[in-house]
TIRO-2110 file (N, C-alpha, C; in Angstrom, 1 decimal):
// TIRO-2110
-117.6, -104.5, 82.9, N, 1, A
-117.0, -104.1, 81.7, CA, 1, A
-115.5, -104.3, 81.9, C, 1, A
-114.9, -105.0, 81.0, N, 2, A
-113.4, -105.3, 81.1, CA, 2, A
-112.7, -104.6, 80.0, C, 2, A
-113.2, -103.6, 79.5, N, 3, A
-112.6, -102.9, 78.3, CA, 3, A
-111.5, -101.9, 78.9, C, 3, A
-110.6, -101.5, 78.0, N, 4, A
-109.6, -100.5, 78.3, CA, 4, A
-110.1, -99.2, 77.6, C, 4, A
-110.2, -98.2, 78.4, N, 5, A
-110.7, -96.8, 77.9, CA, 5, A
-109.6, -95.8, 78.3, C, 5, A
-109.5, -94.8, 77.5, N, 6, A
-108.8, -93.6, 78.0, CA, 6, A
-109.8, -92.9, 78.8, C, 6, A
-109.4, -91.9, 79.6, N, 7, A
-110.3, -91.1, 80.4, CA, 7, A
-111.3, -90.4, 79.5, C, 7, A
-110.9, -89.9, 78.4, N, 8, A
-111.8, -89.2, 77.4, CA, 8, A
-112.8, -90.2, 76.9, C, 8, A
-112.4, -91.4, 76.5, N, 9, A
-113.3, -92.3, 76.0, CA, 9, A
-114.4, -92.7, 77.1, C, 9, A
-113.9, -92.9, 78.3, N, 10, A
-114.8, -93.3, 79.4, CA, 10, A
-115.8, -92.2, 79.6, C, 10, A
-115.4, -91.0, 79.7, N, 11, A
-116.3, -89.9, 80.1, CA, 11, A
-117.2, -89.6, 78.9, C, 11, A
-116.8, -89.9, 77.7, N, 12, A
-117.6, -89.7, 76.5, CA, 12, A
-118.8, -90.7, 76.5, C, 12, A
-118.5, -91.9, 77.0, N, 13, A
-119.5, -93.0, 76.9, CA, 13, A
-120.4, -92.9, 78.2, C, 13, A
-119.8, -92.6, 79.3, N, 14, A
-120.6, -92.6, 80.6, CA, 14, A
-120.4, -91.3, 81.4, C, 14, A
-121.4, -91.0, 82.1, N, 15, A
-121.2, -90.0, 83.1, CA, 15, A
-120.4, -90.7, 84.2, C, 15, A
-119.5, -90.0, 84.8, N, 16, A
-118.7, -90.5, 85.9, CA, 16, A
-119.1, -89.8, 87.2, C, 16, A
-119.6, -90.6, 88.1, N, 17, A
-120.0, -90.1, 89.4, CA, 17, A
-119.3, -90.7, 90.6, C, 17, A
-118.5, -90.0, 91.3, N, 18, A
-117.8, -90.5, 92.5, CA, 18, A
-118.9, -90.7, 93.5, C, 18, A
-119.1, -91.9, 94.0, N, 19, A
-120.2, -92.1, 94.9, CA, 19, A
-120.0, -91.6, 96.3, C, 19, A
-121.0, -91.5, 97.1, N, 20, A
-121.0, -90.9, 98.4, CA, 20, A
-120.1, -91.8, 99.4, C, 20, A
-120.0, -93.0, 99.1, N, 21, A
-119.2, -93.9, 99.9, CA, 21, A
-117.7, -93.7, 99.8, C, 21, A
-117.2, -92.9, 98.8, N, 22, A
-115.8, -92.7, 98.6, CA, 22, A
-115.3, -91.6, 99.6, C, 22, A
-114.0, -91.7, 99.9, N, 23, A
-113.3, -90.8, 100.7, CA, 23, A
-113.1, -89.5, 100.0, C, 23, A
-112.7, -88.4, 100.7, N, 24, A
-112.3, -87.2, 100.0, CA, 24, A
-111.2, -87.4, 99.1, C, 24, A
-111.0, -86.5, 98.2, N, 25, A
-109.9, -86.5, 97.2, CA, 25, A
-108.6, -86.3, 97.9, C, 25, A
-107.9, -87.4, 98.1, N, 26, A
-106.7, -87.5, 98.9, CA, 26, A
-105.4, -87.0, 98.2, C, 26, A
-105.3, -87.1, 96.9, N, 27, A
-104.1, -86.8, 96.2, CA, 27, A
-103.8, -85.3, 96.3, C, 27, A
-104.8, -84.5, 96.7, N, 28, A
-104.6, -83.1, 96.9, CA, 28, A
-104.3, -82.7, 98.3, C, 28, A
-104.2, -83.6, 99.2, N, 29, A
-103.9, -83.3, 100.6, CA, 29, A
-102.6, -82.5, 100.8, C, 29, A
-102.5, -81.8, 101.9, N, 30, A
-101.4, -81.0, 102.1, CA, 30, A
-100.4, -81.7, 103.1, C, 30, A
-99.8, -82.8, 102.6, N, 31, A
-98.8, -83.5, 103.4, CA, 31, A
-97.7, -84.1, 102.4, C, 31, A
-96.6, -84.5, 102.9, N, 32, A
-95.5, -84.9, 102.1, CA, 32, A
-95.8, -86.1, 101.2, C, 32, A
-96.5, -87.1, 101.7, N, 33, A
-96.8, -88.3, 101.0, CA, 33, A
-97.7, -87.9, 99.8, C, 33, A
-98.8, -87.2, 100.0, N, 34, A
-99.7, -86.8, 99.0, CA, 34, A
-99.0, -85.9, 97.9, C, 34, A
-98.1, -85.1, 98.4, N, 35, A
-97.3, -84.2, 97.5, CA, 35, A
-96.4, -85.0, 96.6, C, 35, A
-95.8, -86.0, 97.1, N, 36, A
-94.9, -86.9, 96.3, CA, 36, A
-95.7, -87.7, 95.3, C, 36, A
-96.9, -88.2, 95.7, N, 37, A
-97.7, -89.0, 94.7, CA, 37, A
-98.3, -88.0, 93.7, C, 37, A
-98.7, -86.9, 94.0, N, 38, A
-99.3, -85.9, 93.1, CA, 38, A
-98.2, -85.4, 92.1, C, 38, A
-97.1, -85.1, 92.6, N, 39, A
-96.0, -84.6, 91.7, CA, 39, A
-95.6, -85.7, 90.7, C, 39, A
-95.4, -86.9, 91.2, N, 40, A
-95.0, -88.0, 90.3, CA, 40, A
-96.1, -88.3, 89.3, C, 40, A
-97.4, -88.3, 89.7, N, 41, A
-98.5, -88.6, 88.8, CA, 41, A
-98.6, -87.5, 87.7, C, 41, A
-98.5, -86.3, 88.1, N, 42, A
-98.6, -85.2, 87.1, CA, 42, A
-97.4, -85.3, 86.1, C, 42, A
-96.2, -85.6, 86.6, N, 43, A
-95.1, -85.8, 85.7, CA, 43, A
-95.3, -86.9, 84.7, C, 43, A
-95.9, -88.0, 85.2, N, 44, A
-96.2, -89.2, 84.3, CA, 44, A
-97.2, -88.8, 83.2, C, 44, A
-98.2, -88.0, 83.6, N, 45, A
-99.3, -87.6, 82.7, CA, 45, A
-98.7, -86.7, 81.6, C, 45, A
-97.9, -85.7, 82.0, N, 46, A
-97.2, -84.8, 81.1, CA, 46, A
-96.3, -85.6, 80.1, C, 46, A
-95.6, -86.5, 80.7, N, 47, A
-94.7, -87.3, 79.8, CA, 47, A
-95.5, -88.1, 78.8, C, 47, A
-96.7, -88.6, 79.2, N, 48, A
-97.5, -89.4, 78.3, CA, 48, A
-98.1, -88.5, 77.1, C, 48, A
-98.4, -87.2, 77.4, N, 49, A
-98.9, -86.4, 76.3, CA, 49, A
-97.8, -85.8, 75.5, C, 49, A
-96.6, -85.7, 76.0, N, 50, A
-95.5, -85.1, 75.3, CA, 50, A
-94.8, -86.1, 74.3, C, 50, A
-94.8, -87.3, 74.7, N, 51, A
-94.1, -88.3, 73.9, CA, 51, A
-95.1, -88.9, 72.9, C, 51, A
-94.7, -89.0, 71.7, N, 52, A
-95.5, -89.5, 70.6, CA, 52, A
-96.2, -90.9, 70.8, C, 52, A
-95.4, -91.8, 71.3, N, 53, A
-95.9, -93.2, 71.4, CA, 53, A
-96.0, -93.6, 72.9, C, 53, A
-96.2, -92.7, 73.8, N, 54, A
-96.2, -93.0, 75.2, CA, 54, A
-97.7, -93.2, 75.6, C, 54, A
-97.9, -94.2, 76.4, N, 55, A
-99.3, -94.5, 76.9, CA, 55, A
-99.1, -94.7, 78.4, C, 55, A
-100.0, -94.1, 79.2, N, 56, A
-99.9, -94.2, 80.6, CA, 56, A
-101.1, -95.1, 81.1, C, 56, A
-100.8, -96.2, 81.7, N, 57, A
-101.8, -97.1, 82.2, CA, 57, A
-101.9, -96.9, 83.7, C, 57, A
-103.1, -96.8, 84.2, N, 58, A
-103.4, -96.6, 85.6, CA, 58, A
-103.9, -97.8, 86.3, C, 58, A
-103.2, -98.9, 86.0, N, 59, A
-103.7, -100.2, 86.5, CA, 59, A
-105.1, -100.4, 86.1, C, 59, A
-106.0, -100.6, 87.1, N, 60, A
-107.4, -100.7, 86.8, CA, 60, A
-108.3, -99.8, 87.6, C, 60, A
-109.3, -99.4, 87.0, N, 61, A
-110.4, -98.6, 87.7, CA, 61, A
-111.6, -99.5, 87.6, C, 61, A
-112.2, -99.8, 88.7, N, 62, A
-113.4, -100.6, 88.5, CA, 62, A
-114.6, -100.0, 89.3, C, 62, A
-115.7, -100.4, 88.9, N, 63, A
-117.0, -99.9, 89.4, CA, 63, A
-118.1, -100.6, 88.7, C, 63, A
-119.3, -99.9, 88.8, N, 64, A
-120.4, -100.5, 88.1, CA, 64, A
-121.0, -99.5, 87.2, C, 64, A
-121.7, -100.0, 86.2, N, 65, A
-122.4, -99.1, 85.2, CA, 65, A
-123.9, -99.2, 85.6, C, 65, A
-124.5, -98.0, 85.8, N, 66, A
-125.9, -97.9, 86.1, CA, 66, A
-126.5, -97.0, 85.0, C, 66, A
-127.1, -97.7, 84.0, N, 67, A
-127.6, -96.9, 82.9, CA, 67, A
-126.5, -96.3, 82.1, C, 67, A
-126.4, -95.0, 82.1, N, 68, A
-125.4, -94.3, 81.3, CA, 68, A
-124.3, -93.7, 82.3, C, 68, A
-124.3, -94.2, 83.5, N, 69, A
-123.4, -93.7, 84.6, CA, 69, A
-122.4, -94.7, 85.0, C, 69, A
-121.2, -94.4, 85.1, N, 70, A
-120.1, -95.2, 85.7, CA, 70, A
-119.8, -94.7, 87.1, C, 70, A
-120.0, -95.6, 88.0, N, 71, A
-119.8, -95.3, 89.4, CA, 71, A
-118.6, -96.2, 89.9, C, 71, A
-117.4, -95.5, 90.1, N, 72, A
-116.2, -96.2, 90.5, CA, 72, A
-116.2, -96.7, 92.0, C, 72, A
-115.7, -97.9, 92.2, N, 73, A
-115.5, -98.4, 93.5, CA, 73, A
-114.0, -98.2, 93.9, C, 73, A
-113.2, -98.3, 92.9, N, 74, A
-111.8, -98.1, 93.0, CA, 74, A
-111.3, -97.3, 91.9, C, 74, A
-110.4, -96.3, 92.1, N, 75, A
-109.9, -95.5, 91.1, CA, 75, A
-110.4, -94.0, 91.1, C, 75, A
-111.1, -93.7, 92.2, N, 76, A
-111.6, -92.3, 92.3, CA, 76, A
-110.5, -91.3, 92.3, C, 76, A
-109.4, -91.5, 93.0, N, 77, A
-108.3, -90.6, 93.0, CA, 77, A
-107.7, -90.3, 91.6, C, 77, A
-107.5, -91.4, 90.9, N, 78, A
-106.9, -91.3, 89.6, CA, 78, A
-107.9, -90.6, 88.6, C, 78, A
-109.2, -91.0, 88.7, N, 79, A
-110.2, -90.4, 87.8, CA, 79, A
-110.2, -88.8, 88.1, C, 79, A
-110.2, -88.5, 89.3, N, 80, A
-110.3, -87.0, 89.6, CA, 80, A
-109.0, -86.3, 89.1, C, 80, A
-107.9, -86.9, 89.3, N, 81, A
-106.7, -86.2, 88.8, CA, 81, A
-106.7, -86.1, 87.3, C, 81, A
-107.2, -87.2, 86.6, N, 82, A
-107.3, -87.1, 85.1, CA, 82, A
-108.3, -86.1, 84.7, C, 82, A
-109.4, -85.9, 85.4, N, 83, A
-110.4, -84.9, 85.2, CA, 83, A
-109.8, -83.5, 85.2, C, 83, A
-109.0, -83.3, 86.3, N, 84, A
-108.4, -82.0, 86.5, CA, 84, A
-107.3, -81.7, 85.4, C, 84, A
-106.6, -82.7, 85.0, N, 85, A
-105.5, -82.6, 84.0, CA, 85, A
-106.2, -82.3, 82.7, C, 85, A
-107.3, -83.0, 82.3, N, 86, A
-108.0, -82.7, 81.1, CA, 86, A
-108.5, -81.3, 81.1, C, 86, A
-109.1, -80.8, 82.2, N, 87, A
-109.6, -79.5, 82.3, CA, 87, A
-108.5, -78.5, 82.0, C, 87, A
-107.4, -78.7, 82.6, N, 88, A
-106.3, -77.7, 82.4, CA, 88, A
-105.8, -77.7, 80.9, C, 88, A
-105.6, -78.9, 80.4, N, 89, A
-105.1, -79.0, 79.0, CA, 89, A
-106.1, -78.4, 78.0, C, 89, A
-107.4, -78.8, 78.2, N, 90, A
-108.4, -78.3, 77.2, CA, 90, A
-108.6, -76.8, 77.3, C, 90, A
-108.5, -76.3, 78.5, N, 91, A
-108.6, -74.8, 78.6, CA, 91, A
-107.4, -74.1, 78.0, C, 91, A
-106.2, -74.6, 78.3, N, 92, A
-105.0, -74.0, 77.7, CA, 92, A
-105.1, -74.1, 76.2, C, 92, A
-105.6, -75.2, 75.7, N, 93, A
-105.7, -75.4, 74.2, CA, 93, A
-106.6, -74.3, 73.6, C, 93, A
-107.7, -74.0, 74.3, N, 94, A
-108.6, -73.0, 73.8, CA, 94, A
-108.0, -71.6, 73.8, C, 94, A
-107.3, -71.3, 74.9, N, 95, A
-106.7, -70.0, 75.1, CA, 95, A
-105.4, -69.7, 74.4, C, 95, A
-104.6, -70.7, 74.1, N, 96, A
-103.3, -70.5, 73.6, CA, 96, A
-103.0, -71.1, 72.3, C, 96, A
-104.0, -71.7, 71.6, N, 97, A
-103.7, -72.3, 70.3, CA, 97, A
-104.7, -71.8, 69.3, C, 97, A
-104.5, -72.3, 68.1, N, 98, A
-105.5, -72.0, 67.1, CA, 98, A
-106.6, -72.9, 67.0, C, 98, A
-107.1, -73.3, 68.2, N, 99, A
-108.2, -74.2, 68.4, CA, 99, A
-109.5, -73.6, 67.6, C, 99, A
-110.1, -74.4, 66.8, N, 100, A
-111.3, -73.9, 66.1, CA, 100, A
-112.5, -73.9, 66.9, C, 100, A
-112.5, -74.3, 68.2, N, 101, A
-113.7, -74.4, 69.0, CA, 101, A
-113.7, -73.3, 70.2, C, 101, A
-112.9, -72.3, 70.0, N, 102, A
-112.8, -71.3, 71.1, CA, 102, A
-114.2, -70.8, 71.5, C, 102, A
-114.4, -70.9, 72.8, N, 103, A
-115.7, -70.4, 73.3, CA, 103, A
-116.8, -71.4, 73.1, C, 103, A
-116.6, -72.5, 72.4, N, 104, A
-117.7, -73.5, 72.1, CA, 104, A
-117.0, -74.9, 72.1, C, 104, A
-116.1, -75.1, 73.0, N, 105, A
-115.4, -76.4, 73.0, CA, 105, A
-116.2, -77.5, 73.5, C, 105, A
-116.2, -78.6, 72.7, N, 106, A
-117.0, -79.8, 73.1, CA, 106, A
-116.4, -80.4, 74.4, C, 106, A
-115.1, -80.1, 74.7, N, 107, A
-114.5, -80.7, 75.8, CA, 107, A
-115.1, -80.3, 77.1, C, 107, A
-115.6, -79.1, 77.2, N, 108, A
-116.3, -78.7, 78.4, CA, 108, A
-117.6, -79.5, 78.7, C, 108, A
-118.3, -79.8, 77.6, N, 109, A
-119.5, -80.6, 77.7, CA, 109, A
-119.2, -82.0, 78.2, C, 109, A
-118.1, -82.5, 77.6, N, 110, A
-117.6, -83.9, 78.0, CA, 110, A
-117.2, -83.8, 79.5, C, 110, A
-116.4, -82.9, 79.9, N, 111, A
-116.0, -82.8, 81.3, CA, 111, A
-117.1, -82.5, 82.3, C, 111, A
-118.2, -81.9, 81.8, N, 112, A
-119.4, -81.7, 82.6, CA, 112, A
-120.1, -83.0, 83.0, C, 112, A
-119.6, -84.1, 82.5, N, 113, A
-120.2, -85.5, 82.8, CA, 113, A
-119.5, -86.1, 84.0, C, 113, A
-118.6, -85.3, 84.7, N, 114, A
-117.8, -85.8, 85.9, CA, 114, A
-118.5, -85.1, 87.1, C, 114, A
-118.7, -85.9, 88.1, N, 115, A
-119.4, -85.3, 89.3, CA, 115, A
-119.0, -86.1, 90.5, C, 115, A
-119.2, -85.4, 91.6, N, 116, A
-119.0, -86.0, 93.0, CA, 116, A
-120.3, -86.1, 93.7, C, 116, A
-120.7, -87.2, 94.3, N, 117, A
-121.9, -87.3, 95.1, CA, 117, A
-121.5, -87.3, 96.6, C, 117, A
-120.2, -87.2, 96.9, N, 118, A
-119.8, -87.3, 98.3, CA, 118, A
-120.4, -86.1, 99.1, C, 118, A
-120.5, -84.9, 98.6, N, 119, A
-121.2, -83.8, 99.2, CA, 119, A
-121.5, -82.8, 98.2, C, 119, A
-122.5, -82.0, 98.5, N, 120, A
-123.1, -81.0, 97.5, CA, 120, A
-122.0, -80.0, 97.1, C, 120, A
-121.2, -79.6, 98.0, N, 121, A
-120.2, -78.6, 97.7, CA, 121, A
-119.2, -79.1, 96.7, C, 121, A
-118.8, -80.4, 96.8, N, 122, A
-117.9, -81.0, 95.8, CA, 122, A
-118.5, -81.0, 94.4, C, 122, A
-119.8, -81.4, 94.4, N, 123, A
-120.5, -81.5, 93.1, CA, 123, A
-120.7, -80.2, 92.5, C, 123, A
-121.0, -79.2, 93.3, N, 124, A
-121.2, -77.8, 92.7, CA, 124, A
-119.9, -77.2, 92.3, C, 124, A
-118.8, -77.5, 93.0, N, 125, A
-117.5, -77.0, 92.6, CA, 125, A
-117.1, -77.6, 91.2, C, 125, A
-117.3, -78.9, 91.0, N, 126, A
-117.0, -79.6, 89.8, CA, 126, A
-117.8, -78.9, 88.6, C, 126, A
-119.0, -78.7, 88.9, N, 127, A
-119.9, -78.0, 87.8, CA, 127, A
-119.3, -76.7, 87.5, C, 127, A
-119.0, -75.9, 88.4, N, 128, A
-118.5, -74.5, 88.2, CA, 128, A
-117.1, -74.6, 87.5, C, 128, A
-116.3, -75.5, 88.0, N, 129, A
-114.9, -75.6, 87.4, CA, 129, A
-115.0, -75.9, 85.9, C, 129, A
-115.9, -76.7, 85.5, N, 130, A
-116.1, -77.0, 84.0, CA, 130, A
-116.6, -75.7, 83.3, C, 130, A
-117.5, -75.0, 83.9, N, 131, A
-118.1, -73.9, 83.2, CA, 131, A
-117.2, -72.6, 83.1, C, 131, A
-116.3, -72.5, 84.0, N, 132, A
-115.5, -71.2, 84.1, CA, 132, A
-114.1, -71.4, 83.6, C, 132, A
-113.5, -70.3, 83.2, N, 133, A
-112.1, -70.2, 82.8, CA, 133, A
-111.3, -70.1, 84.1, C, 133, A
-110.3, -71.0, 84.3, N, 134, A
-109.7, -71.1, 85.6, CA, 134, A
-108.2, -70.8, 85.5, C, 134, A
-107.6, -71.0, 84.3, N, 135, A
-106.1, -71.0, 84.2, CA, 135, A
-105.6, -69.5, 84.1, C, 135, A
-104.9, -69.1, 85.0, N, 136, A
-104.3, -67.8, 85.0, CA, 136, A
-103.0, -67.8, 84.1, C, 136, A
-102.7, -66.6, 83.7, N, 137, A
-101.4, -66.5, 82.9, CA, 137, A
-100.3, -66.3, 83.9, C, 137, A
-99.1, -66.7, 83.5, N, 138, A
-97.9, -66.5, 84.3, CA, 138, A
-97.8, -67.4, 85.5, C, 138, A
-97.2, -66.9, 86.6, N, 139, A
-96.9, -67.7, 87.8, CA, 139, A
-98.0, -67.7, 88.8, C, 139, A
-99.1, -67.0, 88.6, N, 140, A
-100.1, -67.0, 89.6, CA, 140, A
-100.7, -68.4, 89.8, C, 140, A
-101.0, -68.7, 91.0, N, 141, A
-101.5, -70.0, 91.3, CA, 141, A
-103.0, -70.1, 90.9, C, 141, A
-103.4, -71.2, 90.3, N, 142, A
-104.7, -71.4, 89.9, CA, 142, A
-105.7, -71.3, 91.1, C, 142, A
-105.3, -71.9, 92.3, N, 143, A
-106.1, -71.8, 93.5, CA, 143, A
-106.4, -70.4, 93.8, C, 143, A
-105.4, -69.5, 93.8, N, 144, A
-105.7, -68.1, 94.1, CA, 144, A
-106.7, -67.5, 93.1, C, 144, A
-106.5, -67.8, 91.8, N, 145, A
-107.3, -67.3, 90.8, CA, 145, A
-108.8, -67.7, 91.0, C, 145, A
-109.0, -69.0, 91.3, N, 146, A
-110.3, -69.5, 91.5, CA, 146, A
-111.0, -69.0, 92.8, C, 146, A
-110.3, -69.0, 93.9, N, 147, A
-110.8, -68.5, 95.1, CA, 147, A
-111.3, -67.1, 95.1, C, 147, A
-110.6, -66.3, 94.2, N, 148, A
-110.9, -64.9, 94.1, CA, 148, A
-112.0, -64.6, 93.0, C, 148, A
-112.6, -65.6, 92.4, N, 149, A
-113.7, -65.4, 91.5, CA, 149, A
-115.0, -65.2, 92.2, C, 149, A
-115.9, -64.5, 91.6, N, 150, A
-117.2, -64.2, 92.2, CA, 150, A
-118.1, -65.5, 92.3, C, 150, A
-117.8, -66.5, 91.5, N, 151, A
-118.6, -67.7, 91.5, CA, 151, A
-118.1, -68.7, 92.6, C, 151, A
-117.0, -68.4, 93.2, N, 152, A
-116.4, -69.3, 94.2, CA, 152, A
-117.0, -69.0, 95.6, C, 152, A
-117.7, -70.0, 96.2, N, 153, A
-118.3, -69.8, 97.5, CA, 153, A
-117.3, -70.0, 98.6, C, 153, A
-117.1, -69.1, 99.5, N, 154, A
-116.1, -69.2, 100.6, CA, 154, A
-116.2, -70.5, 101.4, C, 154, A
-117.5, -71.0, 101.5, N, 155, A
-117.6, -72.2, 102.3, CA, 155, A
-117.0, -73.4, 101.6, C, 155, A
-116.7, -73.3, 100.3, N, 156, A
-116.1, -74.4, 99.6, CA, 156, A
-114.7, -74.7, 100.2, C, 156, A
-114.1, -73.7, 100.8, N, 157, A
-112.8, -73.8, 101.4, CA, 157, A
-112.8, -74.8, 102.6, C, 157, A
-114.0, -75.1, 103.1, N, 158, A
-114.1, -76.1, 104.2, CA, 158, A
-114.2, -77.5, 103.6, C, 158, A
-114.4, -77.7, 102.3, N, 159, A
-114.5, -79.0, 101.7, CA, 159, A
-113.2, -79.6, 101.3, C, 159, A
-112.7, -80.6, 102.0, N, 160, A
-111.4, -81.2, 101.7, CA, 160, A
-111.2, -81.6, 100.2, C, 160, A
-112.3, -82.1, 99.6, N, 161, A
-112.2, -82.5, 98.2, CA, 161, A
-111.9, -81.2, 97.3, C, 161, A
-112.6, -80.2, 97.5, N, 162, A
-112.4, -78.9, 96.8, CA, 162, A
-111.0, -78.4, 97.0, C, 162, A
-110.6, -78.4, 98.2, N, 163, A
-109.2, -77.9, 98.5, CA, 163, A
-108.2, -78.8, 97.9, C, 163, A
-108.4, -80.1, 97.9, N, 164, A
-107.5, -81.0, 97.3, CA, 164, A
-107.4, -80.8, 95.8, C, 164, A
-108.6, -80.6, 95.1, N, 165, A
-108.6, -80.3, 93.7, CA, 165, A
-107.8, -79.0, 93.4, C, 165, A
-107.9, -78.0, 94.2, N, 166, A
-107.2, -76.8, 94.0, CA, 166, A
-105.7, -77.0, 94.1, C, 166, A
-105.3, -77.8, 95.1, N, 167, A
-103.9, -78.1, 95.3, CA, 167, A
-103.3, -78.9, 94.0, C, 167, A
-104.1, -79.8, 93.5, N, 168, A
-103.7, -80.6, 92.3, CA, 168, A
-103.6, -79.7, 91.1, C, 168, A
-104.6, -78.8, 90.9, N, 169, A
-104.5, -77.8, 89.8, CA, 169, A
-103.3, -77.0, 89.9, C, 169, A
-102.9, -76.6, 91.1, N, 170, A
-101.7, -75.8, 91.3, CA, 170, A
-100.5, -76.6, 90.9, C, 170, A
-100.5, -77.9, 91.2, N, 171, A
-99.4, -78.7, 90.8, CA, 171, A
-99.3, -78.9, 89.3, C, 171, A
-100.4, -79.1, 88.7, N, 172, A
-100.5, -79.2, 87.2, CA, 172, A
-100.0, -78.0, 86.6, C, 172, A
-100.5, -76.8, 87.0, N, 173, A
-100.1, -75.5, 86.5, CA, 173, A
-98.6, -75.3, 86.7, C, 173, A
-98.1, -75.7, 87.8, N, 174, A
-96.6, -75.5, 88.1, CA, 174, A
-95.8, -76.3, 87.2, C, 174, A
-96.2, -77.5, 86.8, N, 175, A
-95.4, -78.3, 85.9, CA, 175, A
-95.7, -78.0, 84.4, C, 175, A
-96.8, -77.4, 84.1, N, 176, A
-97.1, -77.2, 82.7, CA, 176, A
-97.1, -75.7, 82.2, C, 176, A
-96.9, -74.8, 83.1, N, 177, A
-97.0, -73.4, 82.8, CA, 177, A
-96.1, -72.9, 81.7, C, 177, A
-95.0, -73.6, 81.5, N, 178, A
-94.0, -73.3, 80.4, CA, 178, A
-94.2, -74.1, 79.2, C, 178, A
-95.2, -74.9, 79.1, N, 179, A
-95.5, -75.7, 77.9, CA, 179, A
-96.2, -74.9, 76.9, C, 179, A
-96.2, -75.2, 75.6, N, 180, A
-96.8, -74.4, 74.7, CA, 180, A
-97.5, -75.2, 73.5, C, 180, A
-97.6, -76.5, 73.6, N, 181, A
-98.2, -77.2, 72.5, CA, 181, A
-99.5, -77.9, 72.9, C, 181, A
-100.4, -77.0, 73.5, N, 182, A
-101.6, -77.6, 74.1, CA, 182, A
-102.6, -78.1, 73.1, C, 182, A
-102.6, -77.7, 71.9, N, 183, A
-103.4, -78.3, 70.8, CA, 183, A
-103.0, -79.7, 70.6, C, 183, A
-101.8, -80.0, 70.5, N, 184, A
-101.3, -81.4, 70.3, CA, 184, A
-101.6, -82.2, 71.6, C, 184, A
-101.4, -81.6, 72.8, N, 185, A
-101.7, -82.3, 74.0, CA, 185, A
-103.2, -82.7, 74.0, C, 185, A
-104.1, -81.7, 73.7, N, 186, A
-105.5, -81.9, 73.7, CA, 186, A
-105.9, -83.0, 72.7, C, 186, A
-105.3, -83.0, 71.6, N, 187, A
-105.7, -84.0, 70.6, CA, 187, A
-105.2, -85.4, 71.0, C, 187, A
-104.1, -85.4, 71.7, N, 188, A
-103.6, -86.7, 72.2, CA, 188, A
-104.6, -87.3, 73.3, C, 188, A
-105.1, -86.4, 74.2, N, 189, A
-106.0, -86.8, 75.2, CA, 189, A
-107.3, -87.3, 74.6, C, 189, A
END
């Protein structure tokens, strides 16, 4: 497929499964290079949703389509960051706006189509992440909020992909916690 899709369009059309051959989610690693990449990428995503005519292109993501499933060979890092960004924005939209879908948001169903096959803990974490409310109010880190939930398995802290996702969610929250137009952001996504 040589079409251009937004993340929302892609995940609406196909389930996205990060295949077992992919590396762990590296954009959430705890080092200076990953932090710089993560910080810049989140800033670009925020800029794209805040500006009326702004579009953010992520070069190309390629893979194969197997039935109704898109399996990326390149672009796993970007797709995961987009998944986390959408989760954050959609959840904030439900909790802080006059969203007509509170408690029954179609966005959660759409995001449930994203999965990791790299290891069971990554897959289970993605499933729970979609089902649960994760965004704390105020300055509390999302990672602290999630790790303290009854549904969070302590062994997930040994999974570098899960920990990377938590680090990225913290970055997204850090850069977006003072924003307040999440309904517009969600509609743009």
